PyMOL Python script that loads the backbone (N, CA, C, O; Angstrom):
from pymol import cmd

cmd.read_pdbstr("""\
ATOM      1  N   MET A   1     118.109  82.153  29.074  1.00  0.00           N
ATOM      2  CA  MET A   1     119.240  81.234  29.013  1.00  0.00           C
ATOM      3  C   MET A   1     118.876  79.929  29.732  1.00  0.00           C
ATOM      4  O   MET A   1     118.360  79.951  30.849  1.00  0.00           O
ATOM      5  N   ARG A   2     119.143  78.819  29.093  1.00  0.00           N
ATOM      6  CA  ARG A   2     118.836  77.507  29.655  1.00  0.00           C
ATOM      7  C   ARG A   2     120.023  77.007  30.447  1.00  0.00           C
ATOM      8  O   ARG A   2     121.139  76.953  29.930  1.00  0.00           O
ATOM      9  N   LEU A   3     119.797  76.641  31.692  1.00  0.00           N
ATOM     10  CA  LEU A   3     120.864  76.093  32.529  1.00  0.00           C
ATOM     11  C   LEU A   3     120.922  74.582  32.346  1.00  0.00           C
ATOM     12  O   LEU A   3     119.890  73.912  32.305  1.00  0.00           O
ATOM     13  N   LEU A   4     122.109  74.064  32.240  1.00  0.00           N
ATOM     14  CA  LEU A   4     122.292  72.623  32.070  1.00  0.00           C
ATOM     15  C   LEU A   4     122.593  71.983  33.418  1.00  0.00           C
ATOM     16  O   LEU A   4     123.332  72.544  34.227  1.00  0.00           O
ATOM     17  N   ASN A   5     122.023  70.816  33.656  1.00  0.00           N
ATOM     18  CA  ASN A   5     122.427  70.105  34.860  1.00  0.00           C
ATOM     19  C   ASN A   5     123.647  69.256  34.530  1.00  0.00           C
ATOM     20  O   ASN A   5     124.054  69.176  33.371  1.00  0.00           O
ATOM     21  N   ASP A   6     124.226  68.629  35.531  1.00  0.00           N
ATOM     22  CA  ASP A   6     125.479  67.901  35.354  1.00  0.00           C
ATOM     23  C   ASP A   6     125.393  66.744  34.363  1.00  0.00           C
ATOM     24  O   ASP A   6     126.406  66.358  33.780  1.00  0.00           O
ATOM     25  N   ASP A   7     124.206  66.188  34.165  1.00  0.00           N
ATOM     26  CA  ASP A   7     124.082  65.033  33.285  1.00  0.00           C
ATOM     27  C   ASP A   7     123.748  65.394  31.840  1.00  0.00           C
ATOM     28  O   ASP A   7     123.715  64.510  30.984  1.00  0.00           O
ATOM     29  N   ASP A   8     123.502  66.662  31.551  1.00  0.00           N
ATOM     30  CA  ASP A   8     123.127  67.047  30.194  1.00  0.00           C
ATOM     31  C   ASP A   8     124.207  66.727  29.168  1.00  0.00           C
ATOM     32  O   ASP A   8     123.887  66.486  28.004  1.00  0.00           O
ATOM     33  N   TRP A   9     125.472  66.719  29.565  1.00  0.00           N
ATOM     34  CA  TRP A   9     126.525  66.420  28.599  1.00  0.00           C
ATOM     35  C   TRP A   9     126.334  65.010  28.041  1.00  0.00           C
ATOM     36  O   TRP A   9     126.670  64.751  26.886  1.00  0.00           O
ATOM     37  N   ARG A  10     125.806  64.113  28.842  1.00  0.00           N
ATOM     38  CA  ARG A  10     125.596  62.731  28.384  1.00  0.00           C
ATOM     39  C   ARG A  10     124.586  62.654  27.247  1.00  0.00           C
ATOM     40  O   ARG A  10     124.688  61.789  26.377  1.00  0.00           O
ATOM     41  N   ASN A  11     123.622  63.547  27.256  1.00  0.00           N
ATOM     42  CA  ASN A  11     122.622  63.570  26.193  1.00  0.00           C
ATOM     43  C   ASN A  11     123.196  64.074  24.875  1.00  0.00           C
ATOM     44  O   ASN A  11     122.609  63.848  23.817  1.00  0.00           O
ATOM     45  N   ARG A  12     124.330  64.750  24.930  1.00  0.00           N
ATOM     46  CA  ARG A  12     124.964  65.284  23.718  1.00  0.00           C
ATOM     47  C   ARG A  12     126.144  64.440  23.248  1.00  0.00           C
ATOM     48  O   ARG A  12     126.801  64.784  22.265  1.00  0.00           O
ATOM     49  N   ALA A  13     126.413  63.347  23.940  1.00  0.00           N
ATOM     50  CA  ALA A  13     127.564  62.506  23.615  1.00  0.00           C
ATOM     51  C   ALA A  13     127.341  61.698  22.334  1.00  0.00           C
ATOM     52  O   ALA A  13     126.237  61.219  22.075  1.00  0.00           O
ATOM     53  N   ASN A  14     128.391  61.557  21.548  1.00  0.00           N
ATOM     54  CA  ASN A  14     128.327  60.751  20.320  1.00  0.00           C
ATOM     55  C   ASN A  14     127.914  59.308  20.606  1.00  0.00           C
ATOM     56  O   ASN A  14     127.290  58.660  19.766  1.00  0.00           O
ATOM     57  N   CYS A  15     128.256  58.816  21.773  1.00  0.00           N
ATOM     58  CA  CYS A  15     128.006  57.411  22.085  1.00  0.00           C
ATOM     59  C   CYS A  15     126.586  57.142  22.566  1.00  0.00           C
ATOM     60  O   CYS A  15     126.212  55.982  22.742  1.00  0.00           O
ATOM     61  N   LYS A  16     125.798  58.169  22.779  1.00  0.00           N
ATOM     62  CA  LYS A  16     124.436  57.955  23.265  1.00  0.00           C
ATOM     63  C   LYS A  16     123.685  57.030  22.302  1.00  0.00           C
ATOM     64  O   LYS A  16     123.602  57.294  21.102  1.00  0.00           O
ATOM     65  N   GLY A  17     123.151  55.962  22.844  1.00  0.00           N
ATOM     66  CA  GLY A  17     122.413  54.990  22.045  1.00  0.00           C
ATOM     67  C   GLY A  17     123.289  53.929  21.391  1.00  0.00           C
ATOM     68  O   GLY A  17     122.781  53.030  20.720  1.00  0.00           O
ATOM     69  N   THR A  18     124.596  54.028  21.582  1.00  0.00           N
ATOM     70  CA  THR A  18     125.537  53.065  21.008  1.00  0.00           C
ATOM     71  C   THR A  18     125.681  51.867  21.937  1.00  0.00           C
ATOM     72  O   THR A  18     125.562  52.003  23.155  1.00  0.00           O
ATOM     73  N   ASP A  19     125.932  50.713  21.371  1.00  0.00           N
ATOM     74  CA  ASP A  19     126.211  49.524  22.183  1.00  0.00           C
ATOM     75  C   ASP A  19     127.491  49.780  22.973  1.00  0.00           C
ATOM     76  O   ASP A  19     128.569  49.894  22.389  1.00  0.00           O
ATOM     77  N   THR A  20     127.381  49.869  24.278  1.00  0.00           N
ATOM     78  CA  THR A  20     128.529  50.221  25.114  1.00  0.00           C
ATOM     79  C   THR A  20     129.623  49.155  25.129  1.00  0.00           C
ATOM     80  O   THR A  20     130.725  49.413  25.613  1.00  0.00           O
ATOM     81  N   ALA A  21     129.341  47.985  24.614  1.00  0.00           N
ATOM     82  CA  ALA A  21     130.349  46.924  24.592  1.00  0.00           C
ATOM     83  C   ALA A  21     131.595  47.343  23.816  1.00  0.00           C
ATOM     84  O   ALA A  21     132.691  46.862  24.105  1.00  0.00           O
ATOM     85  N   ILE A  22     131.445  48.231  22.837  1.00  0.00           N
ATOM     86  CA  ILE A  22     132.631  48.631  22.065  1.00  0.00           C
ATOM     87  C   ILE A  22     133.631  49.392  22.923  1.00  0.00           C
ATOM     88  O   ILE A  22     134.805  49.478  22.565  1.00  0.00           O
ATOM     89  N   PHE A  23     133.194  49.941  24.037  1.00  0.00           N
ATOM     90  CA  PHE A  23     134.089  50.688  24.916  1.00  0.00           C
ATOM     91  C   PHE A  23     134.775  49.812  25.959  1.00  0.00           C
ATOM     92  O   PHE A  23     135.688  50.265  26.650  1.00  0.00           O
ATOM     93  N   PHE A  24     134.338  48.566  26.074  1.00  0.00           N
ATOM     94  CA  PHE A  24     134.834  47.703  27.146  1.00  0.00           C
ATOM     95  C   PHE A  24     135.401  46.371  26.670  1.00  0.00           C
ATOM     96  O   PHE A  24     135.504  45.438  27.467  1.00  0.00           O
ATOM     97  N   ASP A  25     135.769  46.252  25.401  1.00  0.00           N
ATOM     98  CA  ASP A  25     136.327  44.997  24.885  1.00  0.00           C
ATOM     99  C   ASP A  25     137.758  45.228  24.409  1.00  0.00           C
ATOM    100  O   ASP A  25     138.002  45.416  23.218  1.00  0.00           O
ATOM    101  N   PRO A  26     138.708  45.212  25.358  1.00  0.00           N
ATOM    102  CA  PRO A  26     140.097  45.492  24.985  1.00  0.00           C
ATOM    103  C   PRO A  26     140.719  44.446  24.057  1.00  0.00           C
ATOM    104  O   PRO A  26     141.748  44.701  23.430  1.00  0.00           O
ATOM    105  N   SER A  27     140.097  43.278  23.972  1.00  0.00           N
ATOM    106  CA  SER A  27     140.639  42.230  23.105  1.00  0.00           C
ATOM    107  C   SER A  27     140.251  42.436  21.649  1.00  0.00           C
ATOM    108  O   SER A  27     140.788  41.771  20.763  1.00  0.00           O
ATOM    109  N   SER A  28     139.326  43.348  21.398  1.00  0.00           N
ATOM    110  CA  SER A  28     138.855  43.583  20.040  1.00  0.00           C
ATOM    111  C   SER A  28     139.378  44.914  19.506  1.00  0.00           C
ATOM    112  O   SER A  28     138.937  45.983  19.930  1.00  0.00           O
ATOM    113  N   ALA A  29     140.306  44.835  18.586  1.00  0.00           N
ATOM    114  CA  ALA A  29     140.869  46.055  17.986  1.00  0.00           C
ATOM    115  C   ALA A  29     139.792  46.825  17.230  1.00  0.00           C
ATOM    116  O   ALA A  29     139.796  48.056  17.227  1.00  0.00           O
ATOM    117  N   ALA A  30     138.876  46.112  16.594  1.00  0.00           N
ATOM    118  CA  ALA A  30     137.801  46.774  15.838  1.00  0.00           C
ATOM    119  C   ALA A  30     136.891  47.571  16.771  1.00  0.00           C
ATOM    120  O   ALA A  30     136.500  48.694  16.455  1.00  0.00           O
ATOM    121  N   SER A  31     136.558  46.988  17.916  1.00  0.00           N
ATOM    122  CA  SER A  31     135.726  47.697  18.887  1.00  0.00           C
ATOM    123  C   SER A  31     136.433  48.936  19.406  1.00  0.00           C
ATOM    124  O   SER A  31     135.836  50.009  19.482  1.00  0.00           O
ATOM    125  N   SER A  32     137.692  48.793  19.760  1.00  0.00           N
ATOM    126  CA  SER A  32     138.466  49.934  20.268  1.00  0.00           C
ATOM    127  C   SER A  32     138.556  51.038  19.226  1.00  0.00           C
ATOM    128  O   SER A  32     138.446  52.221  19.551  1.00  0.00           O
ATOM    129  N   LYS A  33     138.755  50.650  17.990  1.00  0.00           N
ATOM    130  CA  LYS A  33     138.854  51.638  16.905  1.00  0.00           C
ATOM    131  C   LYS A  33     137.547  52.414  16.772  1.00  0.00           C
ATOM    132  O   LYS A  33     137.561  53.635  16.609  1.00  0.00           O
ATOM    133  N   LYS A  34     136.421  51.712  16.840  1.00  0.00           N
ATOM    134  CA  LYS A  34     135.115  52.373  16.767  1.00  0.00           C
ATOM    135  C   LYS A  34     134.915  53.316  17.950  1.00  0.00           C
ATOM    136  O   LYS A  34     134.423  54.433  17.786  1.00  0.00           O
ATOM    137  N   ALA A  35     135.294  52.866  19.132  1.00  0.00           N
ATOM    138  CA  ALA A  35     135.125  53.683  20.333  1.00  0.00           C
ATOM    139  C   ALA A  35     135.970  54.950  20.244  1.00  0.00           C
ATOM    140  O   ALA A  35     135.477  56.044  20.515  1.00  0.00           O
ATOM    141  N   TYR A  36     137.225  54.809  19.872  1.00  0.00           N
ATOM    142  CA  TYR A  36     138.096  55.985  19.750  1.00  0.00           C
ATOM    143  C   TYR A  36     137.585  56.939  18.670  1.00  0.00           C
ATOM    144  O   TYR A  36     137.691  58.156  18.824  1.00  0.00           O
ATOM    145  N   ALA A  37     137.035  56.403  17.585  1.00  0.00           N
ATOM    146  CA  ALA A  37     136.507  57.257  16.517  1.00  0.00           C
ATOM    147  C   ALA A  37     135.305  58.067  17.008  1.00  0.00           C
ATOM    148  O   ALA A  37     135.183  59.250  16.691  1.00  0.00           O
ATOM    149  N   LEU A  38     134.422  57.436  17.778  1.00  0.00           N
ATOM    150  CA  LEU A  38     133.287  58.159  18.345  1.00  0.00           C
ATOM    151  C   LEU A  38     133.756  59.257  19.297  1.00  0.00           C
ATOM    152  O   LEU A  38     133.252  60.380  19.262  1.00  0.00           O
ATOM    153  N   CYS A  39     134.711  58.925  20.135  1.00  0.00           N
ATOM    154  CA  CYS A  39     135.214  59.888  21.116  1.00  0.00           C
ATOM    155  C   CYS A  39     135.961  61.035  20.443  1.00  0.00           C
ATOM    156  O   CYS A  39     135.856  62.187  20.864  1.00  0.00           O
ATOM    157  N   HIS A  40     136.705  60.716  19.407  1.00  0.00           N
ATOM    158  CA  HIS A  40     137.549  61.720  18.748  1.00  0.00           C
ATOM    159  C   HIS A  40     136.755  62.933  18.284  1.00  0.00           C
ATOM    160  O   HIS A  40     137.231  64.063  18.388  1.00  0.00           O
ATOM    161  N   THR A  41     135.560  62.708  17.776  1.00  0.00           N
ATOM    162  CA  THR A  41     134.758  63.811  17.238  1.00  0.00           C
ATOM    163  C   THR A  41     133.664  64.275  18.196  1.00  0.00           C
ATOM    164  O   THR A  41     132.820  65.088  17.820  1.00  0.00           O
ATOM    165  N   CYS A  42     133.670  63.775  19.409  1.00  0.00           N
ATOM    166  CA  CYS A  42     132.611  64.087  20.363  1.00  0.00           C
ATOM    167  C   CYS A  42     132.806  65.472  20.980  1.00  0.00           C
ATOM    168  O   CYS A  42     133.897  65.829  21.424  1.00  0.00           O
ATOM    169  N   ALA A  43     131.732  66.226  20.994  1.00  0.00           N
ATOM    170  CA  ALA A  43     131.768  67.590  21.535  1.00  0.00           C
ATOM    171  C   ALA A  43     131.884  67.616  23.056  1.00  0.00           C
ATOM    172  O   ALA A  43     132.233  68.650  23.625  1.00  0.00           O
ATOM    173  N   VAL A  44     131.600  66.505  23.720  1.00  0.00           N
ATOM    174  CA  VAL A  44     131.625  66.493  25.182  1.00  0.00           C
ATOM    175  C   VAL A  44     132.651  65.511  25.751  1.00  0.00           C
ATOM    176  O   VAL A  44     132.497  65.039  26.878  1.00  0.00           O
ATOM    177  N   LYS A  45     133.687  65.205  24.987  1.00  0.00           N
ATOM    178  CA  LYS A  45     134.661  64.232  25.485  1.00  0.00           C
ATOM    179  C   LYS A  45     135.410  64.743  26.713  1.00  0.00           C
ATOM    180  O   LYS A  45     135.806  63.945  27.562  1.00  0.00           O
ATOM    181  N   LYS A  46     135.611  66.051  26.824  1.00  0.00           N
ATOM    182  CA  LYS A  46     136.272  66.596  28.015  1.00  0.00           C
ATOM    183  C   LYS A  46     135.410  66.397  29.255  1.00  0.00           C
ATOM    184  O   LYS A  46     135.919  66.058  30.323  1.00  0.00           O
ATOM    185  N   GLU A  47     134.110  66.607  29.114  1.00  0.00           N
ATOM    186  CA  GLU A  47     133.187  66.405  30.224  1.00  0.00           C
ATOM    187  C   GLU A  47     133.147  64.932  30.627  1.00  0.00           C
ATOM    188  O   GLU A  47     133.105  64.606  31.814  1.00  0.00           O
ATOM    189  N   CYS A  48     133.162  64.058  29.647  1.00  0.00           N
ATOM    190  CA  CYS A  48     133.161  62.618  29.894  1.00  0.00           C
ATOM    191  C   CYS A  48     134.411  62.207  30.667  1.00  0.00           C
ATOM    192  O   CYS A  48     134.327  61.491  31.664  1.00  0.00           O
ATOM    193  N   LEU A  49     135.556  62.663  30.202  1.00  0.00           N
ATOM    194  CA  LEU A  49     136.813  62.334  30.872  1.00  0.00           C
ATOM    195  C   LEU A  49     136.833  62.901  32.289  1.00  0.00           C
ATOM    196  O   LEU A  49     137.214  62.202  33.228  1.00  0.00           O
ATOM    197  N   LYS A  50     136.431  64.141  32.449  1.00  0.00           N
ATOM    198  CA  LYS A  50     136.418  64.763  33.776  1.00  0.00           C
ATOM    199  C   LYS A  50     135.503  63.990  34.721  1.00  0.00           C
ATOM    200  O   LYS A  50     135.862  63.756  35.875  1.00  0.00           O
ATOM    201  N   ASP A  51     134.328  63.592  34.244  1.00  0.00           N
ATOM    202  CA  ASP A  51     133.404  62.818  35.064  1.00  0.00           C
ATOM    203  C   ASP A  51     134.050  61.516  35.513  1.00  0.00           C
ATOM    204  O   ASP A  51     133.940  61.129  36.676  1.00  0.00           O
ATOM    205  N   ARG A  52     134.720  60.847  34.591  1.00  0.00           N
ATOM    206  CA  ARG A  52     135.369  59.572  34.930  1.00  0.00           C
ATOM    207  C   ARG A  52     136.485  59.779  35.944  1.00  0.00           C
ATOM    208  O   ARG A  52     136.596  59.022  36.909  1.00  0.00           O
ATOM    209  N   LEU A  53     137.299  60.781  35.736  1.00  0.00           N
ATOM    210  CA  LEU A  53     138.404  61.050  36.659  1.00  0.00           C
ATOM    211  C   LEU A  53     137.885  61.452  38.036  1.00  0.00           C
ATOM    212  O   LEU A  53     138.496  61.123  39.053  1.00  0.00           O
ATOM    213  N   ASP A  54     136.765  62.160  38.070  1.00  0.00           N
ATOM    214  CA  ASP A  54     136.192  62.618  39.339  1.00  0.00           C
ATOM    215  C   ASP A  54     135.458  61.531  40.105  1.00  0.00           C
ATOM    216  O   ASP A  54     135.375  61.600  41.331  1.00  0.00           O
ATOM    217  N   THR A  55     134.921  60.523  39.414  1.00  0.00           N
ATOM    218  CA  THR A  55     134.063  59.549  40.088  1.00  0.00           C
ATOM    219  C   THR A  55     134.722  58.206  40.372  1.00  0.00           C
ATOM    220  O   THR A  55     134.252  57.471  41.240  1.00  0.00           O
ATOM    221  N   VAL A  56     135.772  57.872  39.681  1.00  0.00           N
ATOM    222  CA  VAL A  56     136.431  56.584  39.918  1.00  0.00           C
ATOM    223  C   VAL A  56     137.607  56.812  40.855  1.00  0.00           C
ATOM    224  O   VAL A  56     138.548  57.536  40.530  1.00  0.00           O
ATOM    225  N   THR A  57     137.538  56.191  42.006  1.00  0.00           N
ATOM    226  CA  THR A  57     138.572  56.418  43.006  1.00  0.00           C
ATOM    227  C   THR A  57     139.661  55.349  42.995  1.00  0.00           C
ATOM    228  O   THR A  57     140.787  55.617  43.414  1.00  0.00           O
ATOM    229  N   ARG A  58     139.350  54.159  42.531  1.00  0.00           N
ATOM    230  CA  ARG A  58     140.354  53.089  42.494  1.00  0.00           C
ATOM    231  C   ARG A  58     140.869  52.919  41.074  1.00  0.00           C
ATOM    232  O   ARG A  58     140.110  52.564  40.171  1.00  0.00           O
ATOM    233  N   TRP A  59     142.122  53.165  40.881  1.00  0.00           N
ATOM    234  CA  TRP A  59     142.722  53.124  39.552  1.00  0.00           C
ATOM    235  C   TRP A  59     142.637  51.737  38.937  1.00  0.00           C
ATOM    236  O   TRP A  59     142.581  51.606  37.715  1.00  0.00           O
ATOM    237  N   ASP A  60     142.626  50.705  39.765  1.00  0.00           N
ATOM    238  CA  ASP A  60     142.578  49.344  39.234  1.00  0.00           C
ATOM    239  C   ASP A  60     141.153  48.917  38.872  1.00  0.00           C
ATOM    240  O   ASP A  60     140.942  47.799  38.402  1.00  0.00           O
ATOM    241  N   GLU A  61     140.180  49.798  39.088  1.00  0.00           N
ATOM    242  CA  GLU A  61     138.798  49.511  38.712  1.00  0.00           C
ATOM    243  C   GLU A  61     138.296  50.550  37.713  1.00  0.00           C
ATOM    244  O   GLU A  61     137.207  51.103  37.867  1.00  0.00           O
ATOM    245  N   ASP A  62     139.092  50.802  36.705  1.00  0.00           N
ATOM    246  CA  ASP A  62     138.777  51.861  35.744  1.00  0.00           C
ATOM    247  C   ASP A  62     138.885  51.341  34.317  1.00  0.00           C
ATOM    248  O   ASP A  62     139.730  51.807  33.553  1.00  0.00           O
ATOM    249  N   PRO A  63     138.030  50.370  33.945  1.00  0.00           N
ATOM    250  CA  PRO A  63     138.114  49.792  32.602  1.00  0.00           C
ATOM    251  C   PRO A  63     137.466  50.669  31.542  1.00  0.00           C
ATOM    252  O   PRO A  63     136.766  51.633  31.853  1.00  0.00           O
ATOM    253  N   GLY A  64     137.705  50.327  30.314  1.00  0.00           N
ATOM    254  CA  GLY A  64     137.007  50.942  29.193  1.00  0.00           C
ATOM    255  C   GLY A  64     137.626  52.224  28.687  1.00  0.00           C
ATOM    256  O   GLY A  64     138.580  52.763  29.248  1.00  0.00           O
ATOM    257  N   ILE A  65     137.039  52.683  27.608  1.00  0.00           N
ATOM    258  CA  ILE A  65     137.462  53.935  26.975  1.00  0.00           C
ATOM    259  C   ILE A  65     136.462  55.004  27.393  1.00  0.00           C
ATOM    260  O   ILE A  65     135.257  54.860  27.186  1.00  0.00           O
ATOM    261  N   TRP A  66     136.972  56.061  27.975  1.00  0.00           N
ATOM    262  CA  TRP A  66     136.152  57.177  28.451  1.00  0.00           C
ATOM    263  C   TRP A  66     136.798  58.468  27.999  1.00  0.00           C
ATOM    264  O   TRP A  66     137.998  58.657  28.200  1.00  0.00           O
ATOM    265  N   GLY A  67     136.045  59.348  27.401  1.00  0.00           N
ATOM    266  CA  GLY A  67     136.595  60.632  26.968  1.00  0.00           C
ATOM    267  C   GLY A  67     137.770  60.478  26.020  1.00  0.00           C
ATOM    268  O   GLY A  67     138.665  61.322  25.978  1.00  0.00           O
ATOM    269  N   GLY A  68     137.757  59.399  25.265  1.00  0.00           N
ATOM    270  CA  GLY A  68     138.822  59.157  24.296  1.00  0.00           C
ATOM    271  C   GLY A  68     140.127  58.692  24.903  1.00  0.00           C
ATOM    272  O   GLY A  68     141.175  58.790  24.265  1.00  0.00           O
ATOM    273  N   THR A  69     140.081  58.178  26.143  1.00  0.00           N
ATOM    274  CA  THR A  69     141.305  57.718  26.798  1.00  0.00           C
ATOM    275  C   THR A  69     141.166  56.270  27.253  1.00  0.00           C
ATOM    276  O   THR A  69     140.071  55.792  27.548  1.00  0.00           O
ATOM    277  N   SER A  70     142.281  55.602  27.299  1.00  0.00           N
ATOM    278  CA  SER A  70     142.341  54.229  27.789  1.00  0.00           C
ATOM    279  C   SER A  70     142.585  54.255  29.302  1.00  0.00           C
ATOM    280  O   SER A  70     142.903  55.308  29.856  1.00  0.00           O
ATOM    281  N   PRO A  71     142.441  53.117  29.968  1.00  0.00           N
ATOM    282  CA  PRO A  71     142.761  53.065  31.397  1.00  0.00           C
ATOM    283  C   PRO A  71     144.198  53.515  31.688  1.00  0.00           C
ATOM    284  O   PRO A  71     144.441  54.224  32.664  1.00  0.00           O
ATOM    285  N   ALA A  72     145.133  53.108  30.854  1.00  0.00           N
ATOM    286  CA  ALA A  72     146.537  53.496  31.063  1.00  0.00           C
ATOM    287  C   ALA A  72     146.723  55.005  30.912  1.00  0.00           C
ATOM    288  O   ALA A  72     147.473  55.623  31.668  1.00  0.00           O
ATOM    289  N   GLU A  73     146.042  55.588  29.940  1.00  0.00           N
ATOM    290  CA  GLU A  73     146.137  57.043  29.751  1.00  0.00           C
ATOM    291  C   GLU A  73     145.540  57.789  30.939  1.00  0.00           C
ATOM    292  O   GLU A  73     146.073  58.817  31.358  1.00  0.00           O
ATOM    293  N   ARG A  74     144.437  57.280  31.482  1.00  0.00           N
ATOM    294  CA  ARG A  74     143.839  57.931  32.650  1.00  0.00           C
ATOM    295  C   ARG A  74     144.730  57.790  33.879  1.00  0.00           C
ATOM    296  O   ARG A  74     144.808  58.709  34.696  1.00  0.00           O
ATOM    297  N   THR A  75     145.395  56.659  34.016  1.00  0.00           N
ATOM    298  CA  THR A  75     146.349  56.502  35.120  1.00  0.00           C
ATOM    299  C   THR A  75     147.454  57.524  35.000  1.00  0.00           C
ATOM    300  O   THR A  75     147.859  58.123  35.996  1.00  0.00           O
ATOM    301  N   TRP A  76     147.949  57.731  33.788  1.00  0.00           N
ATOM    302  CA  TRP A  76     149.004  58.725  33.552  1.00  0.00           C
ATOM    303  C   TRP A  76     148.499  60.121  33.913  1.00  0.00           C
ATOM    304  O   TRP A  76     149.217  60.891  34.551  1.00  0.00           O
ATOM    305  N   ILE A  77     147.270  60.455  33.513  1.00  0.00           N
ATOM    306  CA  ILE A  77     146.697  61.775  33.813  1.00  0.00           C
ATOM    307  C   ILE A  77     146.590  61.961  35.326  1.00  0.00           C
ATOM    308  O   ILE A  77     146.941  63.019  35.848  1.00  0.00           O
ATOM    309  N   ARG A  78     146.107  60.936  36.029  1.00  0.00           N
ATOM    310  CA  ARG A  78     145.971  61.040  37.489  1.00  0.00           C
ATOM    311  C   ARG A  78     147.336  61.211  38.150  1.00  0.00           C
ATOM    312  O   ARG A  78     147.486  62.007  39.077  1.00  0.00           O
ATOM    313  N   THR A  79     148.318  60.474  37.678  1.00  0.00           N
ATOM    314  CA  THR A  79     149.664  60.563  38.243  1.00  0.00           C
ATOM    315  C   THR A  79     150.268  61.933  37.987  1.00  0.00           C
ATOM    316  O   THR A  79     150.874  62.531  38.876  1.00  0.00           O
ATOM    317  N   LYS A  80     150.101  62.421  36.777  1.00  0.00           N
ATOM    318  CA  LYS A  80     150.632  63.721  36.391  1.00  0.00           C
ATOM    319  C   LYS A  80     149.990  64.846  37.200  1.00  0.00           C
ATOM    320  O   LYS A  80     150.660  65.797  37.603  1.00  0.00           O
ATOM    321  N   ASN A  81     148.684  64.725  37.430  1.00  0.00           N
ATOM    322  CA  ASN A  81     147.948  65.781  38.132  1.00  0.00           C
ATOM    323  C   ASN A  81     147.898  65.594  39.643  1.00  0.00           C
ATOM    324  O   ASN A  81     147.288  66.387  40.362  1.00  0.00           O
ATOM    325  N   GLY A  82     148.545  64.539  40.109  1.00  0.00           N
ATOM    326  CA  GLY A  82     148.675  64.274  41.532  1.00  0.00           C
ATOM    327  C   GLY A  82     147.426  64.046  42.225  1.00  0.00           C
ATOM    328  O   GLY A  82     147.424  63.812  43.433  1.00  0.00           O
TER     329      GLY A  82
END
""", "prot")
cmd.dss("prot")
cmd.show_as("cartoon", "prot")
cmd.util.cbc("prot")
cmd.orient("prot")
């Protein structure tokens, strides 16, 4: 059995090798649509979201789409989960 390290999920992400700008341009509806589409079918979106929630401590410094969620959605998740 092969053990995975914490970063192996990144190697399986749909966005690997993608121009990351599509995840960080809130003014572009086309970019956001592409980012959400990649995340929607990604096998590791839960790991991506968990990593983001675990590593970002300041809610006002949490831009971009991560794990198929927007900054506002992640704020809601953090608030809900206390």
